[in-house]
Steps between C-alpha positions, in 0.01 A plus 500: 500500500635849408592724791237761402228241496621355834501852649138562390375151640679538827382854560151407412519200723620728787237761435236214520648354808513842671134556414371167615710512823374840577138417403491198754493692826483363844289707736640575847289467819533861599445652161712529182656217307821352375579345152811357334525767228815655643674156486488522118583876495813415689577194277429703185798727602736211580408260204399738218698805570391828345209341309373361836414866579229514232371156600456576855345838437253373249403184684439696813314791335268287298409325827403846649290547208329167512417509879372857494778706622564688190593816699813316615621408154743808456650430847517121446671535157768735637547326846526144353742631225710664765496192709622273216764756402645503855516116507650496149769747588612305811502162333607575135870447544472189743227336669550410863248430779608815686448719198158332437389582861650843513365616162157354582488690838589821321244434226217426758595824685450680167157336467399586863620867456358522146146395590507720815599804295246420226211446750596806708545744214320373187205298658462767755499290815742721691631346810241223478723343243738397779240219581607307191870497598480182720307313235751608229789391732341155533453488125872572467616238734282248329651606161851468624464171662312339224733634234799365686343152538379491146832612363683225695254239366531614144887515526517155652300351222708678235210717379673820574788412274275428216301816547795751527518721199 
């Protein structure tokens, strides 16, 4: 398969995986929910590199549209793109477990701060936007842990080596 075709297939696959993992949400007992979308946002940066930025932003944004949160599409597209870019920058020269974890923590901090800012300023929630921070932090921890586990599984089975562009 030509590299360009492979690139299109893998980026489409990751956009779809990001969408599905974001769409399937697990409600939390005290309100809010978590999903595994950030797992694929992080893995997009590690595995796909720069094209992963588009895959993560598109998959996440389409999910916002489908589930009725269209007002979040601009924020989601920018935030998920930035998250993927951060992970890519840290892991592009050499993948290590510590780089994976560090870049994921920074990426998730971008997510928490980005949504806080968007809700505070653009949605108009003001200081009430702070209420979403604990849920977004839990979402971030979920994304970091699941991406780390899934990457280890994919690496052990040799899939990562075959997916690398």
